[in-house]
N, C-alpha and C positions, 0 to 999 in steps of 0.2 A: 745378316746371314740367315739363311733358311735352316729350319731344323731338318733332321734326317727323314722324318716321315713325309714332309712335303716334297722331298726329292725321290724317295724310294717308292712311294705309292704310285705316282704317275709312270715311273719307269717300269714298275712291275706290271701295271695294267697294259702298258705298251708292249711289254715282252709277251704277255698272254695273247694279245691281239696278233703279235708277230708269229707266235706258235700256231694260232688258228689260221693265219694266212699261209704259213708253210704247209699245213695239212690241206688247205684248199688248193695250193699249187700242186702238191703231190697227187691229189685226187683228180685234178684237171688233166693229168697226164693220160687218162683213159680216153680222152677225146682228141682225135688227131689234129683238129684245127686249133686247139688251145692246149698245148702241152705245158708241162710244169716250167720248163725253161722260159717259155713265152710269158707265162703268168708272173714269174719272178722278175723278168726284164721289165715288163710293164709296171709292176709294182715299184721297182726302183725309180723308174721315170716318174711315176705318179707321186711318190714321196718327195721327189725334188720339185715337182710342179706345185705342190701345196703351198710352198713358201712364196711363189710368185703372186698368189692372191693376197698374202699378208703384206706384200710390198706396197699395195695401194692404200693400206691403212697408215702408212708412215707419213711423217711431215715432209719428207723429201722423196716422193714416190718415184720420180724419174731415176734418181741415183740407185734406189733400192731395187727398182725394176731391172736395171742393168746388172746389179750384183746377183739377183736371183736368177736372171736368165743365164748368167755365166755358170752358176751352180747347176741349172737345168741342163746346160750344154755338157758340162763335165760328167754329171752322173747319168745323163741320158746316153752319153757315149759309152760309159761302162755297161749300161743296160743293153745297148745295141751290140756291143762287142761280145757280151755274154750270150746274146741270142744267136749270133752267127759264128762265133768263135769258141774259145775255151770257156767253160762255165766258171772258171776261176775269176773271170772279170766280174761276174755277178757277186761273188764272195768279196772281192776287193771293193766293189762299189758300195755294197751294204755295210762293210766294215769301216770305210772312210767317211760315209755320209754323216755319222754322228759328230765327227770332228768339225765338219762344215757348220752344222746348225748349232752345235754347242758354242763354237767360236763366235759366230755372227749373231745368234738369236738368244743365247742364254747369258753369255758373258759380255758380248759386244753391245753395240748401240741398237741392234735389232730387238733387244729385249723390251724396248719401249712400246713396240706394237705387236710383239708375238707373245702369247701367253706362255708362261714358264711351264705349266703343266703339259702344253702341247709339245714343246721342245723336248722335255724329259720323257714324255710318252713315246715320241718318235725315236728317241735314242734307244729306249728299250726294244721297240719294234725292230729297228735296223739291226741291232746286235743279235736278237733272237733269230732273225731271218738269215743273217750272215753265218751264225753257228749252224743252222740247218743246212745251208748250202755247202759249207765245209764238210760237215758230217756226211751228207749225201754223196759228195764227190769221193771222199776218202773211203767210205764203206760200201759204195755202190748201191746205196739205198734207193736211188731214183735213176732209172735208166735214161731219162732225158738229160740228166746232168753228167753223163759220161762222155768222154771224148769219142767221137765217131772214128772207127778204124779207117785208115786210108786204104783204098783199093790196092791190092797187090798186083804186080805185073803178071800178065798171063804167061803160063808156061805151056809151050807147045809140046804135045805128046807125039813122039815119033817124027819129030822134025816138022810137023805141021804147025803153021802159024794160025792162031785163032784170030778171027776177024774182030776188030775192036767194036764194042757195042756202043750205039749212039745213046746219049742221055735221054731219059724218059721225058715226055712232055708233061705238062701240068695235069692234064686230064688223065693220062696213063698212071701217074703217081697217085691220083685221087682214087682211081678204080682199084689199083693194087692195095691201097690202104683199106678200102671197104671190103675186099675179099679176104682179108686176114681174120 
């Protein structure tokens, strides 16, 4: 059994890195091409992809590669859903990811080829980022993590019907962003 310091120190360092990543994600919101939601989604996908590399260090690389690709598919889906849908998918993905790697890489047979400090550090990272996402959603601290309002139905004044507007092209959206 490990002592408390060998568990808490890597988790605390991971949590500090997670806080730094949350600040980075919030800061990247200033750039239209790399918003905070995108940075968080890519971060979730990247943390799941890290374990795919560890799979090649195992004795049974083919089996572990399949397990890790399954995890990448699951948490990559959470990341993509958080990117295009509700930001709550990001919070759920970051909150559930520690259960995956603690089960397989700290307590399970994956502990033979995955360093314990890495698994514990990533646990702290995931939980810190999940806490930031939940805080940002509930408090409105990050505009990128708010649900986008649905367009309301046009109301015709004086019985006149407004002509429905066509969606903007990609280039028109880019120009509109630059002019803000």
